[in-house]
C-alpha positions as CSV (number, residue, x, y, z in Angstrom):
1,M,47.8,-18.0,6.7
2,I,44.4,-17.7,7.1
3,A,42.5,-15.0,8.9
4,A,39.7,-16.3,11.3
5,L,36.8,-13.9,12.5
6,L,35.5,-14.4,15.3
7,L,32.0,-13.4,16.3
8,V,31.9,-11.7,19.7
9,V,28.6,-13.3,21.7
10,Q,27.1,-10.3,23.9
11,P,25.7,-11.4,27.0
12,V,22.2,-10.8,27.5
13,P,21.1,-8.1,29.6
14,A,19.3,-9.3,32.9
15,N,16.1,-7.3,31.4
16,C,16.2,-8.3,28.0
17,A,15.7,-11.9,28.7
18,D,11.8,-11.9,26.8
19,E,13.4,-9.7,24.5
20,H,16.1,-12.0,23.5
21,V,13.5,-14.9,23.2
22,A,11.0,-13.2,21.6
23,I,14.1,-11.5,19.0
24,A,15.0,-15.4,17.7
25,E,11.5,-16.4,17.2
26,I,11.4,-13.0,15.2
27,A,14.1,-14.5,13.2
28,D,12.3,-18.1,12.7
29,A,9.3,-16.2,11.7
30,I,10.7,-14.4,9.0
31,D,12.5,-17.3,7.8
32,Q,9.5,-19.6,7.6
33,K,7.1,-16.8,6.1
34,Y,8.5,-13.8,4.3
35,V,7.0,-14.0,1.0
36,L,10.4,-13.8,-0.5
37,V,12.2,-17.0,0.0
38,D,15.7,-15.9,-0.4
39,A,15.2,-12.4,1.0
40,A,13.6,-14.2,3.9
41,K,16.9,-16.3,4.6
42,R,19.2,-13.2,4.3
43,S,17.1,-11.4,6.8
44,A,16.8,-14.1,9.3
45,A,20.4,-14.9,9.3
46,A,21.2,-10.7,9.5
47,V,18.4,-10.8,12.8
48,R,19.9,-13.8,14.0
49,S,23.9,-12.1,13.6
50,K,22.5,-9.0,15.2
51,L,21.2,-10.6,18.1
52,E,24.4,-12.3,19.0
53,Q,26.0,-8.8,18.7
54,G,23.9,-7.3,21.1
55,A,22.3,-4.9,18.5
56,F,18.9,-5.1,19.3
57,Y,19.1,-4.4,23.3
58,Q,17.5,-1.2,23.2
59,D,14.0,-0.1,25.1
60,C,14.0,-3.6,27.3
61,D,12.4,-1.0,29.9
62,D,9.9,-0.4,28.2
63,S,7.8,-3.2,25.8
64,E,6.3,-0.6,23.6
65,A,9.8,1.6,22.6
66,F,10.5,-1.9,21.7
67,A,8.3,-2.9,19.4
68,K,8.6,0.1,17.9
69,H,12.3,-0.2,17.5
70,M,12.1,-3.9,16.2
71,T,9.7,-2.3,13.6
72,K,12.3,0.4,12.5
73,Q,15.3,-2.2,12.3
74,L,13.2,-5.0,10.8
75,R,11.8,-2.9,8.0
76,A,15.8,-1.8,7.0
77,I,17.2,-5.0,7.2
78,L,13.9,-6.3,4.8
79,S,13.7,-3.5,2.7
80,D,10.1,-3.9,3.7
81,G,7.6,-1.1,4.8
82,H,4.8,-3.5,5.5
83,V,6.3,-5.8,8.6
84,F,5.9,-4.6,12.4
85,V,6.2,-5.5,15.7
86,E,3.3,-4.7,17.8
87,Y,3.4,-4.9,21.7
88,A,-0.2,-6.0,22.4
89,P,-0.6,-8.7,25.6
90,N,-3.9,-8.9,25.9
91,S,-5.2,-9.8,22.2
92,S,-4.7,-12.9,20.8
93,Q,-4.0,-11.0,17.6
94,A,-1.2,-7.9,16.4
95,G,-2.9,-4.8,14.7
96,E,-5.4,-4.4,17.9
97,G,-3.4,-2.0,19.9
98,D,-4.4,1.8,20.3
99,W,-2.4,2.8,16.5
100,L,-5.2,1.0,14.7
101,E,-8.5,1.3,17.3
102,E,-7.4,5.7,16.6
103,W,-7.1,5.3,13.1
104,R,-10.7,4.0,12.7
105,N,-12.0,6.4,15.1
106,G,-10.5,9.2,13.3
107,A,-12.2,7.6,10.3
108,P,-15.6,10.3,10.4
109,A,-13.3,13.3,11.0
110,R,-11.3,12.0,7.9
111,G,-14.3,11.9,5.9
112,F,-14.3,8.2,5.7
113,G,-10.9,8.7,3.3
114,V,-13.1,11.0,0.8
115,R,-10.9,14.3,1.8
116,Q,-12.5,16.2,-1.1
117,V,-14.6,16.4,-4.1
118,E,-14.8,19.4,-6.5
119,R,-15.9,20.0,-10.0
120,I,-12.9,22.5,-11.9
121,K,-12.7,23.6,-15.2
122,S,-13.7,21.9,-18.5
123,N,-16.3,19.6,-16.4
124,I,-13.1,18.1,-15.0
125,S,-13.6,16.7,-11.4
126,Y,-11.4,16.3,-8.7
127,L,-11.4,13.6,-6.2
128,H,-8.6,13.1,-3.4
129,L,-9.1,9.6,-1.2
130,T,-6.7,9.6,1.9
131,D,-7.4,6.7,3.8
132,F,-8.9,3.3,2.7
133,F,-11.0,2.2,5.7
134,E,-12.4,-1.1,5.9
135,F,-15.5,-0.7,3.5
136,S,-18.6,-1.1,5.9
137,A,-16.9,2.2,6.9
138,A,-16.2,3.5,4.1
139,E,-19.0,2.0,1.4
140,K,-21.3,5.3,2.1
141,A,-19.0,8.0,1.9
142,L,-17.1,6.6,-1.5
143,T,-20.7,6.1,-2.6
144,A,-21.5,9.6,-2.5
145,A,-18.1,10.7,-3.9
146,F,-18.6,8.7,-7.2
147,E,-21.9,9.9,-7.8
148,L,-20.8,13.5,-7.5
149,V,-18.1,12.6,-10.2
150,S,-19.9,10.5,-12.3
151,R,-20.9,12.6,-14.9
152,S,-17.9,14.8,-15.6
153,D,-15.8,14.4,-18.9
154,G,-12.7,13.3,-17.0
155,L,-11.4,12.9,-13.5
156,I,-8.5,13.6,-11.6
157,L,-8.0,10.8,-8.8
158,D,-5.6,12.4,-5.8
159,L,-3.9,9.3,-4.3
160,R,-1.3,11.3,-2.1
161,K,-1.2,11.5,1.8
162,N,-2.4,8.3,1.6
163,P,-0.9,5.3,3.5
164,G,-2.6,2.6,2.3
165,G,-5.4,0.5,4.5
166,S,-8.1,-2.5,3.6
167,P,-7.7,-4.4,0.4
168,E,-11.6,-4.6,0.2
169,T,-12.0,-0.9,-0.6
170,E,-8.9,-0.9,-2.9
171,W,-10.4,-3.2,-4.8
172,P,-13.8,-2.0,-5.9
173,V,-12.2,1.2,-6.6
174,Q,-9.8,0.1,-9.2
175,W,-12.8,-1.6,-11.0
176,T,-14.7,1.8,-10.6
177,F,-12.5,2.8,-13.7
178,M,-12.5,-0.6,-15.8
179,A,-15.1,-1.9,-18.0
180,P,-17.1,-5.0,-16.4
181,G,-16.1,-8.1,-17.4
182,S,-11.8,-7.3,-17.6
183,Q,-9.4,-9.3,-17.1
184,I,-8.5,-9.9,-13.6
185,P,-6.0,-6.9,-13.0
186,L,-3.8,-8.2,-10.1
187,H,-3.1,-11.8,-9.3
188,R,-1.7,-12.7,-6.0
189,E,0.6,-15.3,-4.9
190,T,2.4,-17.0,-2.1
191,R,5.6,-19.2,-1.1
192,L,3.0,-22.0,-2.0
193,G,2.0,-20.6,-5.4
194,K,-0.7,-18.9,-7.1
195,K,-4.1,-17.6,-5.0
196,P,-7.8,-17.9,-5.8
197,D,-8.3,-14.6,-8.0
198,L,-10.7,-12.2,-6.3
199,E,-13.8,-11.9,-7.9
200,E,-15.1,-9.0,-9.5
201,P,-17.3,-6.7,-7.3
202,T,-20.7,-5.4,-7.5
203,L,-20.2,-2.2,-7.1
204,S,-22.3,0.3,-4.8
205,W,-21.9,3.5,-6.5
206,P,-22.0,4.6,-10.6
207,R,-19.1,2.7,-12.5
208,Y,-16.7,5.7,-14.1
209,G,-16.0,3.2,-17.0
210,A,-13.0,3.1,-18.9
211,E,-13.1,5.7,-21.5
212,R,-13.0,8.9,-19.8
213,P,-9.6,10.5,-19.2
214,L,-8.1,9.4,-15.7
215,A,-5.4,11.2,-13.9
216,I,-3.8,10.0,-10.7
217,I,-1.3,12.0,-8.4
218,V,0.9,9.9,-6.0
219,D,4.2,10.5,-4.4
220,K,6.2,9.4,-1.8
221,T,3.3,9.6,0.7
222,T,0.9,7.1,-1.2
223,F,1.6,3.2,0.1
224,S,0.0,-0.2,-0.1
225,A,-3.4,0.0,-1.0
226,P,-3.7,3.4,-2.9
227,E,-0.7,1.9,-4.7
228,A,-2.2,-1.1,-5.6
229,V,-5.2,1.3,-7.5
230,A,-1.9,3.4,-9.4
231,Y,-0.3,0.8,-10.7
232,S,-2.9,-1.5,-11.9
233,L,-4.7,1.4,-14.0
234,Q,-1.1,2.3,-15.3
235,A,-0.4,-1.2,-16.2
236,Q,-3.7,-1.7,-18.2
237,G,-3.6,1.5,-20.2
238,R,-6.3,3.2,-18.4
239,A,-4.7,5.7,-16.5
240,V,-1.8,8.4,-16.6
241,I,0.3,8.9,-13.4
242,F,1.2,12.1,-12.1
243,G,3.5,13.6,-9.4
244,S,6.9,11.3,-8.2
245,P,7.4,8.2,-7.4
246,S,5.4,6.6,-4.6
247,G,6.3,4.8,-1.2
248,G,6.7,1.2,-2.9
249,G,4.7,-1.1,-0.6
250,A,3.1,-3.9,-2.5
251,H,3.5,-6.8,0.1
252,M,0.6,-8.2,2.0
253,L,0.3,-9.0,5.3
254,G,-0.1,-12.1,6.8
255,D,-1.9,-13.3,10.3
256,A,0.4,-12.2,13.3
257,V,2.6,-14.2,14.7
258,P,2.5,-14.4,18.9
259,L,6.2,-14.0,20.3
260,T,7.2,-14.1,24.0
261,G,6.8,-11.3,26.1
262,G,3.0,-10.0,24.8
263,W,4.7,-8.9,21.7
264,H,3.3,-9.6,18.1
265,I,5.1,-9.8,14.3
266,V,3.1,-9.1,11.2
267,I,4.7,-10.5,8.3
268,P,4.4,-9.7,4.2
269,E,3.1,-13.5,3.4
270,T,1.4,-12.5,-0.2
271,R,3.3,-11.1,-3.1
272,P,0.3,-9.2,-5.5
273,Y,1.7,-8.8,-9.2
274,S,-0.5,-7.2,-12.5
275,P,-0.9,-9.7,-15.4
276,H,0.3,-7.1,-17.7
277,T,3.7,-6.4,-16.5
278,G,4.3,-9.7,-14.4
279,G,5.4,-7.4,-11.7
280,N,4.5,-5.2,-9.2
281,W,5.3,-1.8,-6.9
282,E,7.4,-3.7,-4.3
283,G,10.5,-1.1,-3.1
284,T,10.6,1.0,-6.6
285,G,7.0,2.7,-5.9
286,V,4.3,3.5,-8.9
287,I,6.9,5.6,-11.4
288,P,4.7,8.6,-12.9
289,D,4.3,8.9,-16.5
290,I,4.4,12.8,-16.2
291,E,6.9,13.7,-13.4
292,T,5.4,16.9,-11.5
293,S,5.9,18.8,-8.4
294,N,3.3,18.4,-5.7
295,E,2.4,21.9,-6.1
296,G,2.1,21.5,-10.0
297,A,0.5,18.0,-10.2
298,V,-3.1,19.2,-10.1
299,E,-3.0,21.8,-12.7
300,T,-0.5,19.5,-15.0
301,A,-3.0,16.7,-14.9
302,Q,-5.6,18.9,-15.6
303,K,-4.4,20.4,-18.4
304,W,-3.6,16.9,-19.5
305,I,-7.1,15.8,-19.7
306,A,-8.3,19.0,-21.2
307,G,-5.9,18.0,-24.2
308,E,-7.3,14.6,-24.3
309,L,-10.9,15.9,-24.7
310,E,-9.9,18.7,-27.1
311,S,-8.5,16.0,-29.4
312,K,-11.4,13.6,-28.9
313,R,-13.8,16.4,-30.2
314,A,-12.0,17.4,-32.8
315,A,-11.9,13.8,-33.9
316,S,-15.4,14.0,-33.8
317,K,-16.3,16.5,-35.6
318,P,-17.4,15.7,-39.5
319,E,-15.0,16.3,-42.5
320,T,-15.9,19.6,-43.8
321,A,-17.2,19.2,-47.5
322,P,-14.6,21.0,-50.2
């Protein structure tokens, strides 16, 4: 005997009519745009199935709460922390809501992303970057920070508590630690194939270069753009990574898709990848070369740099004649 499984279709609550249509549009948008085709098809099917079962009919009396609820649900379905839904009925684009404006407006109080610059033992510098604000806002602060560390013998770059931000800021930050004319460190592709490479940037600050020891600290609060810096420099063999695995958000967002009811969905449509590994950090995070606790990360990184500097000094000493 063949047992038939029947899908129970739940009626749409009267106050959820717009939400029902918007969720169906979300499934279509994921199916058509999400960067990984197989994951897009599976996830769109899952959204449609849950919709028919009435799994999303929550917060229909609060449009912003519904957007947050759908964001949480979609991130779990796609296993992608970048996708989001926003209620922005007066905007043609998502990302124009209060959360983004609050983040931008908070840039001065957050040092435009530069939290701490310090010179520690053995002429080793420490730089903590907590945000990658738009380059036009962050440029002066980054220029000052990189000027201050430019004459150190080694650098600890702390990227913890950095949830991401602008790729236009991430790009020159990673090139700061590369030699001019180096191989492009990250390529990008969509469903349609490889995108044109970004050009090597002209830096507004002193180039730290590719020779001095560089330790980068990450943890689970390091996400997206700062992960690109850490992963790329690790893949090149330019930096040694300390801490614990980062958040695992590699995919890059596309343009917002408007939905019925004033919502928008923003879907990851681009996949960055390293020419050195062929892969990226999506889902896995940047894996440290040397795992440490948060409390011991700076000290461990400082000791590693001091050891590298001592080895270089020993290697440069002339041999003593017998």
